[in-house]
Each structure stands twice: as C-alpha cells, then as structure tokens.
N, C-alpha and C positions, 0 to 999 in steps of 0.2 A: 928158153932153154928146155930141152927135152929131158924128162925124168927117166932114169933107167928102169928096165923091167923089174917087177917085184922079185923075181927069182935071182936077180943079180946080187952078189954079195955086197957090193957097194951100196945098193938100195936098201938092203937089210941093215947095214951098218948105219946109214943115214937115219932110217926110221928108229933104230935103237937109241941113237944119240938124241933124237927129238923126244923120244919117250923118257930117256934119262933126265932131260932138261925139265920136262913136265913133272915128273916124279919129285925132282929136287925142289921145284917151286912149291909143289903141294906139301912136301915135308916142311919147308920153311914156313908156310902159312899155318900148318898144324902146330909146329914148335912155338910160333909166336902166340897162337891162341892158348896153348897149354901154359906158357909162361905168364899170360895175363890171368888165367884162372888160378894159378899158384899164388900170384901176387894178391889177388882178391881174397883167396883163402887165408893168407897170412894176415891181411888187414882185418878180416872177420874174426880170426883167433885172437888178435890183439884187442879188438873192441870187446869181444866177449870176456876176456880176462879182465879188462879195465872195468866192465860193468859188474862183474862178480866181486871185484875188490870193492867197488863203491857200495854194492848191496851188503856186503859183509860189514862194512863200516857203519851203514845205516841200521843194520840189525843189532849191532853192538850198542849203538847210541841210544836206541829207543827203550822206553820202559815197558817191561812185560805187563800186560794187563792184569793177570792174576795177582801179581805182587802188589799193584796199585790197589786192587780191590781188597786184598787182605789187610794192607796198611789202613786203608779207610775204614774197614769194619773194626779193626782193633782200636783205632782212634775213637770211633763212635761209641764203642762199648765202654771205653775208659771215660769218655765224657758223660755218658749215661750214669755210670756208677758214681762218678764225682758229683753229679747233680743230685742223685738219690741220697748220698751221704751228707751233703750240705744242707739239706732241708730240715 
C-alpha cells in the first residue's frame, strides 16, 4: 500500500496519531517507574522509622556509663571508709 505524501493532511494526521501512541506508551512507562520509586521511598521511610524506634528503645534501656562509674566510685569509697573504721 502506498503511503500518502508528507504534505497530505491525512499523512500528517497519521503521523500525529503514531506520535501520540508513542508518547502515551512513554508516559505509561515513566508513570510506572515513578510509582515504583514512590513505593520504595515509602518502604524506606517505614524502615527508618522502625529503626529509630528500636534505637530509642535500646538507648533508654542501657545504663549510662558515667552513672555506673559514679556508683562504683561511691561504693568503693564507702567500702574503704568502712575498712578504715573497723581496724
């Protein structure tokens, strides 16, 4: 079948329709890629929030080192004074 000349309005309309189809397919692919990126971003946000919660829980549960050192020092001073007084 012979294609019409490029100056023919029917040929222009045919090329525009092909171009429209190509653009729609491209937009659909981009839209799918963006949806996947949004889904991954949401998953990353949920994981980050979960890790922050777990870290906060661990930080609250641990003993602060300066407090342990102060308690140990106070106990050792008390034991030393007790030993000195019992002799």
